[in-house]
N, C-alpha and C positions, 0 to 999 in steps of 0.2 A: 644856739648851743654849739659847742666846739668839742671835738674829740681829738686827742693827741695819742699817737702811737710811736714809741721809741724802738730803735733797732741799733745793733752794732756793738753791744757789750760783749764781754768775754774775758778770757784769761791771757795775760801778757806778762813777760818778764820786765823787771825794772829797767828803765831806759828805753823801753819800747813805745809804740804808738798805737792808738786806737782812734777810730772816728765813730762818733755817735750821730744818728740821724733821728729826726722827729718829724712825722708827717701830720699835718693838721687837716681836719675835714669838718664840714658843717657849714655854718653861715658864712658865705664868702665875704660879706661886708665886714663882719667882725674880725675874720682872719686877717684881712688886709690892714686893719686898724690896731690890732693888738700888739703889745710888746711881748717878746718871747724870751725864754731863758732856760738855763739848766741849774738844777739844784742837786745835791747829793746828801745821802745819809749813811754814815758808817755805823756799824753795830755799837749800840750803847751811847750813841751821840745824837745830837739834834740835827735836823735837816739844815743844811747851809747853802747859801747862794754860791754858785760857781761862776756863772757868766750870764749876762743879759745882752740882748740886742733889741733896740727900739724899732718901731715901725719905720723910722727914717734912717735906720742903719747905725745909730750910735751904739757903742759897746761899752760894757763895764765888766771887770774881772775881779774876783777875789784875789787878795794879795798872794795867797798860797799857790795860785795857778798862773799868775801874771807872767808872761814871757814864755810859758810852756803850752798854754791852751789858746786856741782861737775859736771864735764863734762867728757863724755867718748864716744868713737867711736867703732863701730863694723865693721871692714873692710870687713868681710865676708858677712855682711848683708847690707853694705853701709848705715849705720845709725849713727847718732850722738844723744846723749841724754844729757839732762840737769836735774839733780836731784836738786830740790830746797827745802831746809829745813829751819825751823825757819823763815818762810816768814813774812815779815813786810808790812804794808799798802803802804809804799813807793816802794815796789817791783811791785806795780800795773802798768801794761804797756802792750802794744802789743809786744810780743816776736817774733823775726825773726831769722830764721836759715839762715846762710850765708856760702858761701864757696868761696875760692879764688884759682885760678890757673893762674899763670903768670899775665897778665894784665886784666884778666877776673874775675869779681865778679858776683856771682849768689845769688839770694835771694828767700826765700819762701814767701808765701802770708801773713804770720803772724798769731799768735794765741793769743787771749786775756787771760791775767792772772789778776784776780782781787782779792786782799787781803782785807778782811773786818776787821775793828778794833773791 
């Protein structure tokens, strides 16, 4: 089993930056092998992919955040971070850390990001 805990959300003005972090705990073998990522869900909308980083470091980004967000993982600390720059009001959402190993998906509790115009 794996547990994910996010931190770093908050309120920021448009054009500002925030950094989200996610700490994974639990089975160390699974943690090292799993892909990790960030999703977000805005009010009234479906949860959507923001960015992913594979166990080997490969990254993918949603088109809406490409060039503004970066994702990184620290395998020694079992963390994954999302650096969000040039934030827009439409980035406002609850951001969830997620990981996948085989048929199992794990989710954090979510952290609110609010971008004011």
